[in-house]
PDB file of N, CA, C and O in Angstrom:
ATOM      1  N   MET A   1      -9.794 -83.775  26.361  1.00  0.00           N
ATOM      2  CA  MET A   1     -11.116 -83.187  26.359  1.00  0.00           C
ATOM      3  C   MET A   1     -11.930 -83.840  27.473  1.00  0.00           C
ATOM      4  O   MET A   1     -11.951 -85.064  27.602  1.00  0.00           O
ATOM      5  N   ALA A   2     -12.594 -83.020  28.269  1.00  0.00           N
ATOM      6  CA  ALA A   2     -13.434 -83.542  29.350  1.00  0.00           C
ATOM      7  C   ALA A   2     -14.626 -84.288  28.760  1.00  0.00           C
ATOM      8  O   ALA A   2     -15.021 -84.045  27.619  1.00  0.00           O
ATOM      9  N   SER A   3     -15.183 -85.184  29.535  1.00  0.00           N
ATOM     10  CA  SER A   3     -16.278 -86.023  29.061  1.00  0.00           C
ATOM     11  C   SER A   3     -17.468 -85.191  28.577  1.00  0.00           C
ATOM     12  O   SER A   3     -18.030 -85.475  27.519  1.00  0.00           O
ATOM     13  N   ASP A   4     -17.856 -84.163  29.346  1.00  0.00           N
ATOM     14  CA  ASP A   4     -18.971 -83.308  28.928  1.00  0.00           C
ATOM     15  C   ASP A   4     -18.642 -82.574  27.635  1.00  0.00           C
ATOM     16  O   ASP A   4     -19.493 -82.433  26.757  1.00  0.00           O
ATOM     17  N   ASP A   5     -17.400 -82.108  27.524  1.00  0.00           N
ATOM     18  CA  ASP A   5     -16.980 -81.431  26.295  1.00  0.00           C
ATOM     19  C   ASP A   5     -17.036 -82.383  25.106  1.00  0.00           C
ATOM     20  O   ASP A   5     -17.474 -82.005  24.020  1.00  0.00           O
ATOM     21  N   ALA A   6     -16.596 -83.608  25.314  1.00  0.00           N
ATOM     22  CA  ALA A   6     -16.610 -84.606  24.242  1.00  0.00           C
ATOM     23  C   ALA A   6     -18.041 -84.917  23.819  1.00  0.00           C
ATOM     24  O   ALA A   6     -18.329 -85.017  22.626  1.00  0.00           O
ATOM     25  N   ALA A   7     -18.927 -85.067  24.781  1.00  0.00           N
ATOM     26  CA  ALA A   7     -20.334 -85.353  24.467  1.00  0.00           C
ATOM     27  C   ALA A   7     -20.965 -84.186  23.719  1.00  0.00           C
ATOM     28  O   ALA A   7     -21.711 -84.390  22.761  1.00  0.00           O
ATOM     29  N   ASP A   8     -20.670 -82.973  24.151  1.00  0.00           N
ATOM     30  CA  ASP A   8     -21.196 -81.793  23.467  1.00  0.00           C
ATOM     31  C   ASP A   8     -20.671 -81.716  22.035  1.00  0.00           C
ATOM     32  O   ASP A   8     -21.416 -81.383  21.113  1.00  0.00           O
ATOM     33  N   ARG A   9     -19.407 -82.021  21.856  1.00  0.00           N
ATOM     34  CA  ARG A   9     -18.806 -81.989  20.519  1.00  0.00           C
ATOM     35  C   ARG A   9     -19.455 -83.044  19.617  1.00  0.00           C
ATOM     36  O   ARG A   9     -19.761 -82.764  18.458  1.00  0.00           O
ATOM     37  N   LEU A  10     -19.661 -84.238  20.140  1.00  0.00           N
ATOM     38  CA  LEU A  10     -20.310 -85.286  19.346  1.00  0.00           C
ATOM     39  C   LEU A  10     -21.737 -84.893  18.983  1.00  0.00           C
ATOM     40  O   LEU A  10     -22.185 -85.147  17.864  1.00  0.00           O
ATOM     41  N   ALA A  11     -22.450 -84.277  19.913  1.00  0.00           N
ATOM     42  CA  ALA A  11     -23.820 -83.831  19.636  1.00  0.00           C
ATOM     43  C   ALA A  11     -23.824 -82.766  18.546  1.00  0.00           C
ATOM     44  O   ALA A  11     -24.697 -82.761  17.678  1.00  0.00           O
ATOM     45  N   GLN A  12     -22.857 -81.873  18.593  1.00  0.00           N
ATOM     46  CA  GLN A  12     -22.746 -80.823  17.577  1.00  0.00           C
ATOM     47  C   GLN A  12     -22.465 -81.429  16.196  1.00  0.00           C
ATOM     48  O   GLN A  12     -23.101 -81.060  15.209  1.00  0.00           O
ATOM     49  N   VAL A  13     -21.525 -82.346  16.138  1.00  0.00           N
ATOM     50  CA  VAL A  13     -21.196 -83.001  14.869  1.00  0.00           C
ATOM     51  C   VAL A  13     -22.395 -83.808  14.368  1.00  0.00           C
ATOM     52  O   VAL A  13     -22.675 -83.815  13.169  1.00  0.00           O
ATOM     53  N   ALA A  14     -23.098 -84.481  15.265  1.00  0.00           N
ATOM     54  CA  ALA A  14     -24.277 -85.265  14.880  1.00  0.00           C
ATOM     55  C   ALA A  14     -25.334 -84.378  14.233  1.00  0.00           C
ATOM     56  O   ALA A  14     -25.905 -84.745  13.206  1.00  0.00           O
ATOM     57  N   ALA A  15     -25.597 -83.222  14.819  1.00  0.00           N
ATOM     58  CA  ALA A  15     -26.598 -82.303  14.271  1.00  0.00           C
ATOM     59  C   ALA A  15     -26.171 -81.793  12.896  1.00  0.00           C
ATOM     60  O   ALA A  15     -26.989 -81.697  11.981  1.00  0.00           O
ATOM     61  N   GLN A  16     -24.902 -81.470  12.759  1.00  0.00           N
ATOM     62  CA  GLN A  16     -24.406 -80.998  11.464  1.00  0.00           C
ATOM     63  C   GLN A  16     -24.490 -82.105  10.412  1.00  0.00           C
ATOM     64  O   GLN A  16     -24.887 -81.855   9.274  1.00  0.00           O
ATOM     65  N   LEU A  17     -24.121 -83.307  10.790  1.00  0.00           N
ATOM     66  CA  LEU A  17     -24.156 -84.426   9.850  1.00  0.00           C
ATOM     67  C   LEU A  17     -25.590 -84.743   9.429  1.00  0.00           C
ATOM     68  O   LEU A  17     -25.839 -85.064   8.267  1.00  0.00           O
ATOM     69  N   ALA A  18     -26.527 -84.655  10.364  1.00  0.00           N
ATOM     70  CA  ALA A  18     -27.935 -84.912  10.038  1.00  0.00           C
ATOM     71  C   ALA A  18     -28.430 -83.948   8.963  1.00  0.00           C
ATOM     72  O   ALA A  18     -29.219 -84.333   8.100  1.00  0.00           O
ATOM     73  N   ALA A  19     -27.975 -82.706   9.011  1.00  0.00           N
ATOM     74  CA  ALA A  19     -28.349 -81.733   7.983  1.00  0.00           C
ATOM     75  C   ALA A  19     -27.569 -81.981   6.690  1.00  0.00           C
ATOM     76  O   ALA A  19     -28.138 -81.916   5.600  1.00  0.00           O
ATOM     77  N   ARG A  20     -26.284 -82.262   6.808  1.00  0.00           N
ATOM     78  CA  ARG A  20     -25.421 -82.453   5.639  1.00  0.00           C
ATOM     79  C   ARG A  20     -25.822 -83.662   4.804  1.00  0.00           C
ATOM     80  O   ARG A  20     -25.702 -83.635   3.579  1.00  0.00           O
ATOM     81  N   VAL A  21     -26.295 -84.717   5.450  1.00  0.00           N
ATOM     82  CA  VAL A  21     -26.574 -85.960   4.725  1.00  0.00           C
ATOM     83  C   VAL A  21     -27.657 -85.755   3.665  1.00  0.00           C
ATOM     84  O   VAL A  21     -27.730 -86.514   2.699  1.00  0.00           O
ATOM     85  N   ARG A  22     -28.484 -84.749   3.839  1.00  0.00           N
ATOM     86  CA  ARG A  22     -29.541 -84.453   2.866  1.00  0.00           C
ATOM     87  C   ARG A  22     -29.036 -83.561   1.730  1.00  0.00           C
ATOM     88  O   ARG A  22     -29.691 -83.434   0.695  1.00  0.00           O
ATOM     89  N   GLU A  23     -27.880 -82.951   1.928  1.00  0.00           N
ATOM     90  CA  GLU A  23     -27.352 -81.992   0.960  1.00  0.00           C
ATOM     91  C   GLU A  23     -26.176 -82.524   0.144  1.00  0.00           C
ATOM     92  O   GLU A  23     -26.003 -82.157  -1.018  1.00  0.00           O
ATOM     93  N   TYR A  24     -25.375 -83.383   0.753  1.00  0.00           N
ATOM     94  CA  TYR A  24     -24.120 -83.820   0.139  1.00  0.00           C
ATOM     95  C   TYR A  24     -24.066 -85.340   0.063  1.00  0.00           C
ATOM     96  O   TYR A  24     -24.758 -86.036   0.806  1.00  0.00           O
ATOM     97  N   GLY A  25     -23.257 -85.832  -0.822  1.00  0.00           N
ATOM     98  CA  GLY A  25     -23.108 -87.267  -0.998  1.00  0.00           C
ATOM     99  C   GLY A  25     -22.258 -87.910   0.081  1.00  0.00           C
ATOM    100  O   GLY A  25     -21.651 -87.236   0.912  1.00  0.00           O
ATOM    101  N   ALA A  26     -22.233 -89.231   0.043  1.00  0.00           N
ATOM    102  CA  ALA A  26     -21.518 -90.009   1.057  1.00  0.00           C
ATOM    103  C   ALA A  26     -20.026 -89.686   1.078  1.00  0.00           C
ATOM    104  O   ALA A  26     -19.436 -89.568   2.152  1.00  0.00           O
ATOM    105  N   GLU A  27     -19.418 -89.543  -0.084  1.00  0.00           N
ATOM    106  CA  GLU A  27     -17.973 -89.273  -0.140  1.00  0.00           C
ATOM    107  C   GLU A  27     -17.643 -87.925   0.494  1.00  0.00           C
ATOM    108  O   GLU A  27     -16.705 -87.822   1.285  1.00  0.00           O
ATOM    109  N   ALA A  28     -18.407 -86.898   0.151  1.00  0.00           N
ATOM    110  CA  ALA A  28     -18.174 -85.564   0.726  1.00  0.00           C
ATOM    111  C   ALA A  28     -18.406 -85.573   2.231  1.00  0.00           C
ATOM    112  O   ALA A  28     -17.649 -84.963   2.986  1.00  0.00           O
ATOM    113  N   ASN A  29     -19.451 -86.265   2.661  1.00  0.00           N
ATOM    114  CA  ASN A  29     -19.719 -86.327   4.098  1.00  0.00           C
ATOM    115  C   ASN A  29     -18.666 -87.141   4.833  1.00  0.00           C
ATOM    116  O   ASN A  29     -18.312 -86.815   5.966  1.00  0.00           O
ATOM    117  N   GLY A  30     -18.165 -88.184   4.210  1.00  0.00           N
ATOM    118  CA  GLY A  30     -17.101 -88.968   4.827  1.00  0.00           C
ATOM    119  C   GLY A  30     -15.841 -88.146   5.017  1.00  0.00           C
ATOM    120  O   GLY A  30     -15.198 -88.208   6.066  1.00  0.00           O
ATOM    121  N   THR A  31     -15.492 -87.377   3.997  1.00  0.00           N
ATOM    122  CA  THR A  31     -14.321 -86.498   4.094  1.00  0.00           C
ATOM    123  C   THR A  31     -14.528 -85.464   5.187  1.00  0.00           C
ATOM    124  O   THR A  31     -13.638 -85.231   6.006  1.00  0.00           O
ATOM    125  N   TRP A  32     -15.697 -84.846   5.202  1.00  0.00           N
ATOM    126  CA  TRP A  32     -16.018 -83.847   6.223  1.00  0.00           C
ATOM    127  C   TRP A  32     -15.949 -84.464   7.619  1.00  0.00           C
ATOM    128  O   TRP A  32     -15.390 -83.870   8.541  1.00  0.00           O
ATOM    129  N   LEU A  33     -16.521 -85.659   7.767  1.00  0.00           N
ATOM    130  CA  LEU A  33     -16.558 -86.309   9.074  1.00  0.00           C
ATOM    131  C   LEU A  33     -15.152 -86.667   9.556  1.00  0.00           C
ATOM    132  O   LEU A  33     -14.839 -86.498  10.735  1.00  0.00           O
ATOM    133  N   ARG A  34     -14.320 -87.152   8.666  1.00  0.00           N
ATOM    134  CA  ARG A  34     -12.935 -87.464   9.054  1.00  0.00           C
ATOM    135  C   ARG A  34     -12.187 -86.211   9.480  1.00  0.00           C
ATOM    136  O   ARG A  34     -11.311 -86.270  10.342  1.00  0.00           O
ATOM    137  N   HIS A  35     -12.528 -85.084   8.882  1.00  0.00           N
ATOM    138  CA  HIS A  35     -11.911 -83.813   9.280  1.00  0.00           C
ATOM    139  C   HIS A  35     -12.432 -83.359  10.649  1.00  0.00           C
ATOM    140  O   HIS A  35     -11.666 -82.880  11.485  1.00  0.00           O
ATOM    141  N   GLN A  36     -13.736 -83.514  10.865  1.00  0.00           N
ATOM    142  CA  GLN A  36     -14.344 -83.093  12.135  1.00  0.00           C
ATOM    143  C   GLN A  36     -13.920 -83.985  13.294  1.00  0.00           C
ATOM    144  O   GLN A  36     -13.656 -83.504  14.396  1.00  0.00           O
ATOM    145  N   LEU A  37     -13.859 -85.288  13.036  1.00  0.00           N
ATOM    146  CA  LEU A  37     -13.522 -86.274  14.070  1.00  0.00           C
ATOM    147  C   LEU A  37     -12.397 -87.168  13.551  1.00  0.00           C
ATOM    148  O   LEU A  37     -12.653 -88.274  13.075  1.00  0.00           O
ATOM    149  N   PRO A  38     -11.157 -86.698  13.641  1.00  0.00           N
ATOM    150  CA  PRO A  38     -10.044 -87.490  13.108  1.00  0.00           C
ATOM    151  C   PRO A  38      -9.826 -88.823  13.830  1.00  0.00           C
ATOM    152  O   PRO A  38      -9.296 -89.765  13.242  1.00  0.00           O
ATOM    153  N   ASP A  39     -10.228 -88.906  15.088  1.00  0.00           N
ATOM    154  CA  ASP A  39     -10.039 -90.134  15.865  1.00  0.00           C
ATOM    155  C   ASP A  39     -11.154 -91.134  15.521  1.00  0.00           C
ATOM    156  O   ASP A  39     -12.327 -90.837  15.747  1.00  0.00           O
ATOM    157  N   PRO A  40     -10.812 -92.305  14.983  1.00  0.00           N
ATOM    158  CA  PRO A  40     -11.841 -93.306  14.661  1.00  0.00           C
ATOM    159  C   PRO A  40     -12.713 -93.675  15.863  1.00  0.00           C
ATOM    160  O   PRO A  40     -13.883 -94.016  15.685  1.00  0.00           O
ATOM    161  N   ALA A  41     -12.177 -93.615  17.065  1.00  0.00           N
ATOM    162  CA  ALA A  41     -12.980 -93.929  18.259  1.00  0.00           C
ATOM    163  C   ALA A  41     -14.102 -92.915  18.439  1.00  0.00           C
ATOM    164  O   ALA A  41     -15.189 -93.272  18.892  1.00  0.00           O
ATOM    165  N   ASP A  42     -13.855 -91.656  18.090  1.00  0.00           N
ATOM    166  CA  ASP A  42     -14.914 -90.647  18.177  1.00  0.00           C
ATOM    167  C   ASP A  42     -15.985 -90.889  17.126  1.00  0.00           C
ATOM    168  O   ASP A  42     -17.171 -90.687  17.386  1.00  0.00           O
ATOM    169  N   ARG A  43     -15.573 -91.321  15.940  1.00  0.00           N
ATOM    170  CA  ARG A  43     -16.575 -91.645  14.911  1.00  0.00           C
ATOM    171  C   ARG A  43     -17.406 -92.843  15.340  1.00  0.00           C
ATOM    172  O   ARG A  43     -18.599 -92.898  15.042  1.00  0.00           O
ATOM    173  N   TRP A  44     -16.810 -93.798  16.030  1.00  0.00           N
ATOM    174  CA  TRP A  44     -17.537 -94.939  16.590  1.00  0.00           C
ATOM    175  C   TRP A  44     -18.557 -94.449  17.619  1.00  0.00           C
ATOM    176  O   TRP A  44     -19.709 -94.885  17.604  1.00  0.00           O
ATOM    177  N   ARG A  45     -18.148 -93.557  18.501  1.00  0.00           N
ATOM    178  CA  ARG A  45     -19.060 -93.013  19.522  1.00  0.00           C
ATOM    179  C   ARG A  45     -20.210 -92.234  18.881  1.00  0.00           C
ATOM    180  O   ARG A  45     -21.334 -92.242  19.385  1.00  0.00           O
ATOM    181  N   LEU A  46     -19.920 -91.570  17.778  1.00  0.00           N
ATOM    182  CA  LEU A  46     -20.940 -90.787  17.085  1.00  0.00           C
ATOM    183  C   LEU A  46     -22.119 -91.658  16.656  1.00  0.00           C
ATOM    184  O   LEU A  46     -23.263 -91.202  16.655  1.00  0.00           O
ATOM    185  N   ILE A  47     -21.844 -92.896  16.295  1.00  0.00           N
ATOM    186  CA  ILE A  47     -22.918 -93.818  15.908  1.00  0.00           C
ATOM    187  C   ILE A  47     -23.982 -93.896  16.998  1.00  0.00           C
ATOM    188  O   ILE A  47     -25.177 -93.889  16.704  1.00  0.00           O
ATOM    189  N   PHE A  48     -23.554 -93.970  18.239  1.00  0.00           N
ATOM    190  CA  PHE A  48     -24.494 -94.123  19.348  1.00  0.00           C
ATOM    191  C   PHE A  48     -25.219 -92.820  19.662  1.00  0.00           C
ATOM    192  O   PHE A  48     -26.382 -92.835  20.064  1.00  0.00           O
ATOM    193  N   VAL A  49     -24.537 -91.700  19.479  1.00  0.00           N
ATOM    194  CA  VAL A  49     -25.196 -90.398  19.650  1.00  0.00           C
ATOM    195  C   VAL A  49     -26.305 -90.259  18.611  1.00  0.00           C
ATOM    196  O   VAL A  49     -27.419 -89.849  18.934  1.00  0.00           O
ATOM    197  N   LEU A  50     -25.996 -90.599  17.372  1.00  0.00           N
ATOM    198  CA  LEU A  50     -27.002 -90.520  16.312  1.00  0.00           C
ATOM    199  C   LEU A  50     -28.150 -91.495  16.550  1.00  0.00           C
ATOM    200  O   LEU A  50     -29.312 -91.145  16.347  1.00  0.00           O
ATOM    201  N   ALA A  51     -27.835 -92.705  16.977  1.00  0.00           N
ATOM    202  CA  ALA A  51     -28.884 -93.694  17.252  1.00  0.00           C
ATOM    203  C   ALA A  51     -29.806 -93.221  18.365  1.00  0.00           C
ATOM    204  O   ALA A  51     -31.017 -93.435  18.303  1.00  0.00           O
ATOM    205  N   ALA A  52     -29.246 -92.583  19.375  1.00  0.00           N
ATOM    206  CA  ALA A  52     -30.062 -92.094  20.487  1.00  0.00           C
ATOM    207  C   ALA A  52     -31.003 -90.978  20.049  1.00  0.00           C
ATOM    208  O   ALA A  52     -32.022 -90.735  20.696  1.00  0.00           O
ATOM    209  N   ALA A  53     -30.671 -90.304  18.961  1.00  0.00           N
ATOM    210  CA  ALA A  53     -31.498 -89.195  18.484  1.00  0.00           C
ATOM    211  C   ALA A  53     -32.654 -89.653  17.601  1.00  0.00           C
ATOM    212  O   ALA A  53     -33.534 -88.854  17.282  1.00  0.00           O
ATOM    213  N   VAL A  54     -32.670 -90.908  17.207  1.00  0.00           N
ATOM    214  CA  VAL A  54     -33.728 -91.414  16.325  1.00  0.00           C
ATOM    215  C   VAL A  54     -34.991 -91.660  17.140  1.00  0.00           C
ATOM    216  O   VAL A  54     -34.963 -92.407  18.118  1.00  0.00           O
ATOM    217  N   PRO A  55     -36.108 -91.033  16.741  1.00  0.00           N
ATOM    218  CA  PRO A  55     -37.357 -91.284  17.454  1.00  0.00           C
ATOM    219  C   PRO A  55     -37.836 -92.718  17.188  1.00  0.00           C
ATOM    220  O   PRO A  55     -38.135 -93.077  16.049  1.00  0.00           O
ATOM    221  N   ILE A  56     -37.904 -93.512  18.225  1.00  0.00           N
ATOM    222  CA  ILE A  56     -38.234 -94.932  18.052  1.00  0.00           C
ATOM    223  C   ILE A  56     -39.739 -95.186  17.942  1.00  0.00           C
ATOM    224  O   ILE A  56     -40.164 -96.321  17.729  1.00  0.00           O
ATOM    225  N   ASP A  57     -40.535 -94.137  18.088  1.00  0.00           N
ATOM    226  CA  ASP A  57     -41.985 -94.303  17.993  1.00  0.00           C
ATOM    227  C   ASP A  57     -42.503 -94.004  16.582  1.00  0.00           C
ATOM    228  O   ASP A  57     -43.714 -93.960  16.366  1.00  0.00           O
ATOM    229  N   ARG A  58     -41.602 -93.801  15.630  1.00  0.00           N
ATOM    230  CA  ARG A  58     -42.004 -93.527  14.255  1.00  0.00           C
ATOM    231  C   ARG A  58     -41.536 -94.649  13.348  1.00  0.00           C
ATOM    232  O   ARG A  58     -40.447 -95.186  13.552  1.00  0.00           O
ATOM    233  N   PRO A  59     -42.326 -95.016  12.355  1.00  0.00           N
ATOM    234  CA  PRO A  59     -41.924 -96.079  11.435  1.00  0.00           C
ATOM    235  C   PRO A  59     -40.666 -95.695  10.644  1.00  0.00           C
ATOM    236  O   PRO A  59     -40.469 -94.536  10.277  1.00  0.00           O
ATOM    237  N   TRP A  60     -39.834 -96.693  10.399  1.00  0.00           N
ATOM    238  CA  TRP A  60     -38.591 -96.463   9.663  1.00  0.00           C
ATOM    239  C   TRP A  60     -38.862 -95.823   8.298  1.00  0.00           C
ATOM    240  O   TRP A  60     -38.109 -94.950   7.868  1.00  0.00           O
ATOM    241  N   LEU A  61     -39.924 -96.246   7.620  1.00  0.00           N
ATOM    242  CA  LEU A  61     -40.236 -95.675   6.310  1.00  0.00           C
ATOM    243  C   LEU A  61     -40.544 -94.187   6.406  1.00  0.00           C
ATOM    244  O   LEU A  61     -40.214 -93.435   5.489  1.00  0.00           O
ATOM    245  N   ASP A  62     -41.166 -93.748   7.490  1.00  0.00           N
ATOM    246  CA  ASP A  62     -41.403 -92.314   7.694  1.00  0.00           C
ATOM    247  C   ASP A  62     -40.085 -91.574   7.915  1.00  0.00           C
ATOM    248  O   ASP A  62     -39.871 -90.491   7.370  1.00  0.00           O
ATOM    249  N   LEU A  63     -39.214 -92.167   8.714  1.00  0.00           N
ATOM    250  CA  LEU A  63     -37.940 -91.520   9.034  1.00  0.00           C
ATOM    251  C   LEU A  63     -37.035 -91.394   7.813  1.00  0.00           C
ATOM    252  O   LEU A  63     -36.215 -90.480   7.735  1.00  0.00           O
ATOM    253  N   THR A  64     -37.182 -92.301   6.873  1.00  0.00           N
ATOM    254  CA  THR A  64     -36.310 -92.300   5.695  1.00  0.00           C
ATOM    255  C   THR A  64     -37.033 -91.857   4.423  1.00  0.00           C
ATOM    256  O   THR A  64     -36.521 -92.055   3.322  1.00  0.00           O
ATOM    257  N   ALA A  65     -38.202 -91.267   4.563  1.00  0.00           N
ATOM    258  CA  ALA A  65     -38.979 -90.833   3.399  1.00  0.00           C
ATOM    259  C   ALA A  65     -38.197 -89.863   2.518  1.00  0.00           C
ATOM    260  O   ALA A  65     -38.359 -89.872   1.298  1.00  0.00           O
ATOM    261  N   TRP A  66     -37.364 -89.041   3.110  1.00  0.00           N
ATOM    262  CA  TRP A  66     -36.584 -88.072   2.333  1.00  0.00           C
ATOM    263  C   TRP A  66     -35.680 -88.759   1.316  1.00  0.00           C
ATOM    264  O   TRP A  66     -35.353 -88.164   0.289  1.00  0.00           O
ATOM    265  N   THR A  67     -35.267 -90.003   1.580  1.00  0.00           N
ATOM    266  CA  THR A  67     -34.379 -90.701   0.643  1.00  0.00           C
ATOM    267  C   THR A  67     -35.110 -91.118  -0.623  1.00  0.00           C
ATOM    268  O   THR A  67     -34.492 -91.350  -1.662  1.00  0.00           O
ATOM    269  N   ARG A  68     -36.422 -91.211  -0.529  1.00  0.00           N
ATOM    270  CA  ARG A  68     -37.250 -91.601  -1.675  1.00  0.00           C
ATOM    271  C   ARG A  68     -37.950 -90.406  -2.305  1.00  0.00           C
ATOM    272  O   ARG A  68     -38.695 -90.564  -3.272  1.00  0.00           O
ATOM    273  N   GLY A  69     -37.719 -89.212  -1.769  1.00  0.00           N
ATOM    274  CA  GLY A  69     -38.387 -88.022  -2.283  1.00  0.00           C
ATOM    275  C   GLY A  69     -39.839 -87.942  -1.866  1.00  0.00           C
ATOM    276  O   GLY A  69     -40.635 -87.256  -2.507  1.00  0.00           O
ATOM    277  N   ASP A  70     -40.195 -88.647  -0.781  1.00  0.00           N
ATOM    278  CA  ASP A  70     -41.583 -88.685  -0.310  1.00  0.00           C
ATOM    279  C   ASP A  70     -41.943 -87.517   0.602  1.00  0.00           C
ATOM    280  O   ASP A  70     -43.049 -87.476   1.140  1.00  0.00           O
ATOM    281  N   THR A  71     -41.036 -86.576   0.783  1.00  0.00           N
ATOM    282  CA  THR A  71     -41.339 -85.472   1.713  1.00  0.00           C
ATOM    283  C   THR A  71     -41.739 -84.229   0.975  1.00  0.00           C
ATOM    284  O   THR A  71     -42.028 -83.208   1.598  1.00  0.00           O
TER     285      THR A  71
END
């Protein structure tokens, strides 16, 4: 897979996972993620794609309010 293709694929998986994490539990998402990205190195790279998508100008409590039902 070309580098641009790999980056696009990781971005696509990141967006899907961001939506899924609010709907499904950790076990279901882990299974889904292993199916989407069978290579552990790609799952490692995904961490950085997801981190880059986090708005750093917002408080962590605001970003995670959905976990407490505050939204």
